[in-house]
C-alpha positions in Angstrom: 18.7 17.3 10.4 19.6 17.5 6.6 20.0 20.3 4.2 17.6 20.3 1.1 21.7 19.9 -1.0 22.2 16.9 0.8 17.8 15.4 0.1 18.5 16.1 -3.0 21.5 14.1 -3.1 20.3 10.9 -1.9 17.2 11.6 -4.0 19.2 11.5 -7.1 20.5 8.1 -5.0 17.0 6.4 -5.1 16.3 7.0 -8.0 18.9 6.0 -9.9 19.3 2.9 -8.1 15.7 2.2 -9.8 17.0 3.4 -13.3 20.0 1.2 -13.7 17.6 -1.7 -12.4 14.9 -1.0 -14.4 17.6 -1.2 -17.5 19.0 -4.5 -16.7 15.8 -5.9 -16.3 15.5 -4.4 -19.8 18.8 -5.7 -21.6 18.1 -8.9 -19.6 14.5 -9.7 -20.5 14.0 -10.3 -17.0 11.9 -8.4 -14.0 13.4 -6.7 -11.1 13.0 -7.0 -7.6 9.6 -6.0 -7.5 9.6 -5.9 -4.2 12.8 -3.9 -3.3 12.0 -1.2 -6.3 8.6 -0.4 -4.6 10.2 0.4 -1.3 13.3 2.1 -3.3 10.8 4.5 -4.4 8.2 4.9 -1.3 11.2 5.9 0.4 12.2 8.6 -2.9 8.3 9.8 -2.6 8.8 10.2 1.2 11.9 12.6 0.1 9.8 14.8 -2.1 7.1 14.6 0.2 9.9 15.9 2.5 11.6 18.4 0.1 8.3 20.2 -0.3 7.3 20.4 3.2 10.4 22.1 3.9 10.2 24.4 1.0 6.8 25.1 1.8 7.6 26.0 5.0 10.6 27.6 4.0 8.8 30.4 2.2 6.2 31.0 5.1 8.8 31.4 7.3 10.1 34.3 5.2 6.7 36.2 4.6 6.8 36.6 9.0 
């Protein structure tokens, strides 16, 4: 299982790729492949949810 640091690094990679793709689209006055962009953003959201869930469980575990 990946640790929080690994998950945060993966999140950075996912978001960076989307930002670069959008910046290139702006610079070239074209549109990115929205299917790929949406899929990447969905993976990023799933990762954020996992990080949030892990953080919540971590807090609950420390209280017990």
